[in-house]
Phi, psi and omega in degrees: 000314180297320180295321180293319177299321178296320180295321179296316179297317179296323177297316180297317179298323180295319178295319178296318179298318181295318179297320180291326178294317179296320181296325185282342180282142175303124182273139178302140180291144177270109183302324181296315180295319180297318178298312179300318181297321181292321178293320179293327178295321176298310181298320182296332179281357176096011179268116184289138186243153172210150181293148178232171179293170178218164182292143170235088191068234176265007180251185179258152179288345182285169184274356184287124181287130180064040180311126185285340182228065184303125177070015183244005188234157179296159176284318186257144174291344181264030186300329183291319177278337180282332184303134186209158173252006182296120186299316182296320181291318176299319177300314180299316181298313184296324185276324181277340181231072189295340180263350188291139165278169178229143171252159170240131180283123180270166176089357176258309176245328186220159169243170176224129173261120195242116186227162175305146187302316182296317176297319182296319180295320178296314180293320179300316177301314180297314182297315181293325178293331179276356182076020178285138178286101178265135180275207178296143179222135180236153172249136177247105184285157180167184181267139175055233182290351177283346177279112187230159172239133185249117176260114180274128181228170171292156178278154175284349178071205176239100183298162178300322175277101186300337180294341181270354181284132185249091176287144181277125178254190188297342181296339183255003178284150179306328184285356180253023184304320183296326180285334185225077182283352181275219181280137176232138183252108177274116177230223186297129178095002180238183181201163171219158172291146174247145178291154354275134178226137178263142180235157177303151181079024181061026175270171181203165171250126185220157179283135167262320173227128192273187184287000175286348177269139181288154181282124182273170171291130182300332183291342178286341182255346194296318182298313181295323180287319179293321177296315180297323178292324177296315176298320180294316180297320180294330182270355180236090186308325183279357184257111177294146181277066184270136173241119182268087179284147173301137187277148175271183182291000000 
């Protein structure tokens, strides 16, 4: 009886030791939880979110034949009113739509200055070296002019002088990238993908600087970004030096 009791105790100790060894090993990260945490951080910073399409192979998950912006557009035409910072709603979307990308509607809390990736990297280095407060920055990978860098800033809001308000028209929408390969200012009426987002061809949108950084005034970044875009255009003969400013009335 004593021998049997000893074997049971040794067996229990062995199982406990095995459990402790497993607990001490680094556990693999759960991509779903990491994605959800990143999205919730965006919403907590006040940036409204809405579900977007995702890659289906090299195509888009939407039903549109020959979608011009695969995995880069909202799922709903009502994305502006659907966009929210509500934590519970973002959690439901993230858990019920595990493959979905997400967009954030600009012009309410934040704007986004969107530039070619090479120009953005050059400008970011210059800004940080000068001690400028740069906010969150994301990279959107892709081929050619689809490779972009996104600088998240505070929105200009609606000034008292309505003539100074810059509503975003189609020139700043993601689907018009080919027409405006230079700097684009996403404000009211536009949107951008937020990390983490998957794109066709194993590309992605990812954070370079996360939401722990405060949103700066866009005008503090503008000169460095426009200068970098001009240099980029000069070094890329096929790329016109286009700046897509938000249009006035």
